[in-house]
C-alpha positions, 0 to 999 in steps of 0.5 A: 138842209135836212135835220136828222131826227131819230130815236137813239139809246142815249144815256147809260143810266137814268138821271134827273135834273132840276131846272127853273122855268124862268119865264113862268115865275110869278110874284105870287105862289110857291116858287117850287111850282116853277122848278121842273124835274127833268128825267134824262131818258135812255132813248131820246129824239136826236138832232145833229148840227154843226153848231149848237148855239144856246141862247137866242139873245144878242150874242146867240143871234149874232152867232146863228146868223153868221154861222148860217151865212157861212153855210153851217147848220145851227141848233138855236135854243132859247128858254123864252118864246121870244128871240132877242135876249136883253133887247126883247125878252129881257125888256131892255129895248132902249139899246145901250150903245156907244156914241159912234153907233150911227156910223161905226162901233158895231158889226154890219149885221147889228147895224142891219137890225137897227136899220130894220127897226127904223124901217118898221116904224117908218112904214106906220101911216101915222108917223109924222113927216117930221119924224119920218125925215130923220135918218136916225129916227128914234121912235121913243125920242128917249135920252138913254139911247139913240134907238128906243122901240117896243120889244115886239118890234124887235122880235119882228125884225129879228125874226125877219133877219132869221127867216132866210136862214131857217133852212139851216137854223133850227130854232127851239123856243122854250128850250134849255140845255140841261146836260152836256156829255163831255168826253176827253175834253170835248162836248159830244152831245147836249140834252135839251128840255122843252118847258112846254112839251116836257120832251128831251132832245139830244143834240149832237153838235160839233161845236157849242156856243154858250150865249145864254144870259147867265152862262148856263153851259159853263158849269155843265161843261165842267170848265173853269169860271168866275162868279161875283167879284175877284180879289185884288190879288187875282186881278191886279185891279186897284178898284177890286176888293181885298177878298173874293165875294162870289155873292157880289154879282151885279144886281138884275132887274125885271123891266116893265112898260107903262103909260100915264093918263093924268086924272085917272086912278090906276092905283091897286092894293099895296103889294107884298113887302112894299114898305120893306122894298121902298125903304130898303132899295130905297126907291128914289129919283135922287141919284149920286154920281160919285164926285171922286170919279169926276161925276156930278154928285147928287142929282134929283130927277124930275118926273116929266118933261123933255128938257135938253139933256147934258152932256151929249144927249146922255144925262140927265133928262127927266125920268119919264122920258129917260127910256121912253119907247114910243113918243106921242110927238112922233105920231099924228094925233087921231084915232089909234095914235099912241100915247107916250110909252116908257120903259122902267129899268131904273137903278133903284128898281134893281134887285140887289139883295141876292144873286141868282147865279149858282143857286139851287133851282128852288132857291133861284126861283125864289130869288127871281120871285123877289125881284119881280116883287121889287118891280111891282113895289116900284110901280106902286111907289110911282103911283103913290109915294114919288114926290110930284114935280113942283113939290105938290104932293106925292104919287101919280095914280094915272100911271098904268102897267102896259102888260101887252108890251112885254107879252106876259100875263103880269106885265113884267119882262119874260126874262130878267135883265141879267147884267152879269153872268157866270164868266169863263176863265178862258185862255186869256182874261180882260181886267179893268186896267186893260180898258179904263181911261185912267190907265190909257192916255191914248185914243184906244185901250190895250191893244190885243193882237188876237182882237176879234171884236170891238166895244165901247161903253162906260164901265157901269157897275150896278152894285150887289147887296154886299156893300159894293158901291156902284162904279161909273168909269169911262173906258177907252174904246176897247177890243175883245181878245179871242183868248177870252172866248176860248175855254181851257178845258174843253176844246169845242166850247166858246163863250158867245155873250157876256159870259166871256173871260172878263173880271167882275169890274170889266164886265160892266163895259162888256155886257151891252147889246152891240158888244154881245152881238159882236162876241157872238159873231166872232164865236161863230167865225172861230167855230166855223174855221175850226170845222174847216181846218183851224182858226188862226188869229189871222184867218179869224180876223180876215173873215170877220173883216170881210163880214163887216165886223170890226176888230180895230176901232175907227170912228170914220170907217163904216162897214159898207166902205169899199176898203173896210176889210182891207183897212181892218186887216192891215191895221190888225197886222200893224201895216196901217198907220194908227196914232195915239190921239184919235180913232180916225182911219182917214182912208182918203188921206195920203200916206207919208213916207214915214208911215209907208216905211213903218208899214212896209217893215212890219209887213216884212216881219219886223213887228216891233219897229217904230217910226224912228227905227223903221226909217233907217231900216228901210234905207239901210236895206235899200227898200226905200230911196233917199234923195241925192242929199241922202234925205229921206223926207219922212213927212212928204206924200208916199208914191209907189215908186218910192219902194225899190221892190226888187230889193224886198225879201218878198214881193208885194202883191201886184199893183193895180193902181192907175197912178204912182201916187200920192198913195192914199191910205185905203190904197195902201191897205188894199194892196198890202191886204191882197186887194181884199 
């Protein structure tokens, strides 16, 4: 794959754009120094590719890997010098995932990333035999996730995954898209600025995917988008406010890593505005989990320990090991043995006073600086003022910042952990009532016919500073509709991350690592199919299923399963038996005659049939047989010979089975899905 590099006449007239170099922002100094004034030149270096993917975070990498795997050239831009987004540059290498993640609940490529991270640590000579034997090795033995690791390990693994595709993927680190040329509802080119080189590149791409952490391309493209909380009259959400509030964006955080050595003193001078932040946040280990939502109420975390957490390995556990990235107990003692390394990403550390979205560049730099000051103040509080376990005094001066972990001069993450970006107002939109458990009594959330991905995480709202109360509500396992990725005004732009078309409240469940990755993969497949003739829902779902990306929720159907793609496709079409009380595919269970009647009727185009209507339809049309007493025997095992294939209005795919039955569910799916 060769890249087209040439000097072209690019812009009709000179134009300047101001942009913040987020990675360079520091807690001290004039924020204006991190704002770059970019001159869009009349002539610039030009690069051509099939897809421009802006942002090499979870969604961007999912998209780039999937697109390159499908044979496309990709221009992949990234503002920082690390790929990985929230898992690396954003500092959150304690993955926020669902409880099914060890087997299902993510794409095949995302699972590969997790497996490679574990393999990275298994190669370390001083890992204990006990830790090594665990199939689901958790290097940090933390409580918030089943996989916590050092951000640099995540970068290494992701670079290894990208390496085989570098002939197709041009990675442009420390680069941000600053301008889009939109003509007649189509993006014709993008202008990208290199923070280190100060050079401007014009990128000509046929499709553009916005996987930035803040949805930066949405305003550049001139498409409709939302910022902050919508009014109840707009969303229909009972928990939404009466009036819109663009300033009410989920709080964001600058995570950092630290260690602790008892008996040492790593205290420093009191940082700027310490008392203001200490009292205003306020800093505390006492949290309130609203009883009105069925939670625990007030709970005070202790600092140290490894108490068994409840429930289900989630909450609450001791503060220090909550997001521990490396657990010393996983390594043999001796020279070079690591000590406990922990990630600080605590709710009271969030910066909630102001949003960074849709501000002037100078103001955005100031807001980012204030957020960094909050994190440094929180570290100081831990060293000096946090109540000690047992009530004996305050502060742990032995806590020290591990600057090497985040790869930055100041020790904070290269990029803030952004929970809520600008959100596309797409061809469809997901609201709270589409996913919340209080709205859905069955096993799954709202069914979307155009589902292109799945997700499952609590609706976790870190409140803004506009008197919003944080919400923690449980959803049902949910889907991502294709319409939520498509812009209305620009035909070749797709959301590829947390900037999809969801409401402020629904965003609390859609912003997590595996979900962003899945959205990115889906966006890549949509763009790929559009480049080759059209992206119908059916084609997109089929391609995703064959790539190991689920579009329907099952808890017992891992992507390596032989019938994964067939069951996913058959389920999306309504041909496969689902029930309302569990997530089981049960691929090795026998089909019943009633299930076959319903699946057959839907395969023949009767989309709205139920068990009660499908059986008489199948009998009246002569598609399935009854016995000599005119009994259908709905709950008996189904055999292929139960179908009178000569009477079907169209032929079933050929039957290659070596038996007539009982027909297993996976066999049913594999035949109706054309053996795929």
